[in-house]
C-alpha positions as CSV (number, residue, x, y, z in Angstrom):
1,M,94.1,129.0,90.5
2,G,93.4,126.8,87.4
3,P,90.8,124.0,87.5
4,V,93.3,121.2,87.4
5,R,95.3,122.6,90.3
6,Q,92.0,123.2,92.2
7,A,91.0,119.6,91.5
8,L,94.4,118.2,92.7
9,R,94.2,120.4,95.8
10,E,90.6,119.3,96.7
11,A,91.3,115.6,95.9
12,T,94.4,115.5,98.2
13,R,93.1,117.9,101.0
14,D,92.1,115.3,103.6
15,I,95.1,113.0,103.3
16,H,97.5,116.0,103.1
17,E,96.1,117.2,106.4
18,R,96.6,113.7,107.9
19,L,100.2,113.7,106.7
20,D,100.8,117.0,108.3
21,R,100.3,115.2,111.6
22,A,102.5,112.2,110.9
23,A,104.7,111.5,113.9
24,V,108.0,111.3,112.1
25,L,107.5,114.5,110.1
26,R,105.8,116.6,112.9
27,P,109.1,117.5,114.5
28,L,110.0,119.5,111.3
29,T,107.6,122.1,112.4
30,S,109.0,122.4,115.9
31,P,111.4,125.0,117.0
32,S,112.9,122.4,119.4
33,I,113.6,119.7,116.7
34,T,116.5,117.4,117.8
35,A,119.2,116.1,115.5
36,D,117.8,112.5,115.9
37,E,114.2,113.7,114.9
38,Y,115.6,115.6,112.0
39,R,117.6,112.6,110.8
40,D,114.6,110.3,111.1
41,A,112.4,112.7,109.1
42,L,115.0,112.9,106.3
43,I,115.4,109.2,106.2
44,A,111.6,108.9,105.9
45,L,111.4,111.4,103.2
46,H,114.3,109.8,101.3
47,G,112.5,106.5,101.4
48,F,109.5,108.0,99.6
49,N,111.1,110.5,97.3
50,A,113.9,108.3,96.0
51,P,111.9,105.7,94.1
52,I,109.5,108.4,92.7
53,E,112.4,110.6,91.5
54,R,114.1,107.6,90.0
55,A,110.9,106.5,88.2
56,L,110.4,110.1,86.8
57,G,114.1,110.1,85.7
58,E,114.4,113.9,85.6
59,G,114.5,116.8,88.1
60,T,116.3,114.7,90.7
61,E,118.3,117.7,92.0
62,R,116.3,117.7,95.2
63,L,117.1,114.0,95.8
64,D,120.7,114.8,95.4
65,L,120.4,117.6,98.0
66,L,118.6,115.1,100.3
67,R,121.3,112.5,99.9
68,A,124.0,115.2,100.7
69,D,122.1,116.2,103.8
70,L,121.9,112.6,105.0
71,A,125.6,112.3,104.4
72,D,126.1,115.3,106.6
73,L,124.2,113.4,109.3
74,G,126.4,110.3,108.9
75,V,123.8,108.3,107.0
76,D,124.5,106.3,103.9
77,A,121.5,106.9,101.7
78,D,122.3,103.8,99.6
79,S,121.7,101.6,102.6
80,L,118.3,103.0,103.3
81,P,115.0,101.2,102.6
82,V,112.6,102.7,100.2
83,A,108.8,102.7,99.9
84,G,107.2,100.1,97.8
85,S,103.7,99.8,96.4
86,L,103.8,103.1,94.6
87,P,101.4,103.8,91.8
88,A,102.6,103.5,88.2
89,L,103.9,106.7,86.7
90,D,103.6,105.6,83.1
91,G,101.4,108.3,81.5
92,L,101.7,112.1,81.4
93,P,98.9,112.7,83.9
94,E,100.6,110.4,86.4
95,R,104.0,111.9,85.9
96,L,102.7,115.4,86.3
97,A,100.8,114.4,89.4
98,A,104.0,113.0,90.9
99,R,105.8,116.2,90.2
100,Y,102.9,118.1,91.8
101,V,103.3,116.0,95.0
102,L,107.1,116.3,95.1
103,D,107.5,119.9,94.0
104,G,104.7,120.9,96.2
105,S,106.5,119.5,99.1
106,A,109.4,121.8,98.5
107,H,107.3,124.7,99.5
108,G,106.6,123.1,102.9
109,G,110.3,122.3,103.2
110,R,111.2,125.9,102.9
111,A,108.7,126.8,105.6
112,M,110.4,124.3,107.9
113,L,113.9,125.5,107.3
114,P,114.0,128.3,109.9
115,N,113.2,125.8,112.7
116,V,116.0,123.5,111.5
117,T,118.4,126.3,111.2
118,R,117.7,127.8,114.6
119,A,117.7,124.4,116.4
120,L,120.4,122.6,114.7
121,G,122.5,125.1,112.8
122,F,121.9,123.5,109.4
123,D,121.2,125.7,106.4
124,A,121.2,125.7,102.6
125,T,124.9,125.0,102.5
126,R,125.1,122.1,105.0
127,G,122.5,119.7,106.4
128,A,119.4,121.4,105.1
129,R,120.0,121.8,101.4
130,F,116.9,119.6,100.7
131,L,114.6,121.8,102.8
132,A,116.0,124.9,101.2
133,S,116.0,123.5,97.7
134,A,119.5,124.9,97.5
135,G,120.4,126.1,94.0
136,I,117.1,125.2,92.5
137,D,114.6,127.8,91.1
138,M,111.7,126.1,92.8
139,A,109.4,129.1,92.2
140,G,110.1,128.9,88.5
141,R,109.8,125.2,88.4
142,W,106.5,125.4,90.2
143,K,105.1,128.1,87.9
144,A,106.0,126.0,84.9
145,L,104.5,122.8,86.4
146,L,101.2,124.6,87.1
147,A,101.1,125.8,83.5
148,R,101.7,122.3,82.3
149,L,98.9,121.0,84.5
150,E,96.5,123.3,83.0
151,S,97.5,122.9,79.4
152,D,98.5,119.2,79.3
153,L,95.6,117.9,81.5
154,D,92.7,119.9,80.1
155,A,90.8,116.8,79.2
156,P,88.6,115.6,82.2
157,E,89.9,112.1,82.1
158,S,93.5,113.4,82.2
159,A,92.8,115.6,85.2
160,Q,90.9,112.7,86.9
161,A,93.9,110.4,86.3
162,A,96.3,113.0,87.8
163,C,94.0,113.4,90.9
164,A,93.8,109.6,91.4
165,T,97.6,109.4,91.1
166,A,98.3,112.2,93.6
167,V,95.9,110.6,96.1
168,A,97.5,107.3,95.6
169,L,101.0,108.7,96.1
170,F,99.9,110.5,99.4
171,A,98.3,107.2,100.5
172,A,101.5,105.4,99.7
173,L,103.4,108.1,101.8
174,E,100.9,107.6,104.6
175,V,101.5,103.8,104.6
176,W,105.3,104.3,104.3
177,L,105.4,106.7,107.3
178,D,103.1,104.5,109.4
179,G,105.4,101.6,108.7
180,L,108.3,103.5,110.1
181,V,106.7,104.1,113.5
182,P,107.9,101.6,116.0
183,K,105.1,99.4,117.2
184,T,104.7,99.1,120.9
185,A,103.5,95.8,122.4
């Protein structure tokens, strides 16, 4: 593992572990996930992924898959709220950090796919295209991204900027997910 990837991993470790326990996403790891829980998780993920993918303006194939899955569940993605207060993605370190966060999540999605398939019958052709990254060479994309992280962010200040952006993105996701949890009186 290269030094930039290692730095990103270490910088985001604690917040990533907290996000793994997020109430709306936790059912994705359950073999007894319900259709409502799955729909809610996809809505939450769309609200975070959509503004970032649009800001990046490239590689939006997974967002298209997510929107198709939502349509399969009877949800109009255009009517959904999206996260605000996201960090600026103006420079190369920030943009590569955003790709690291989004593309890294694709690996987690593939690990969750078997539960969704067994419990709900969704797969890479219907309902779970996003989790499967259907039709996308995510392994190749990830390998290319990791190479770019090491070659393009070799200056310490670039790596630090990428780490700060990745942490800020995960923090924004945490705030977004916390805001989706109904508050009890």
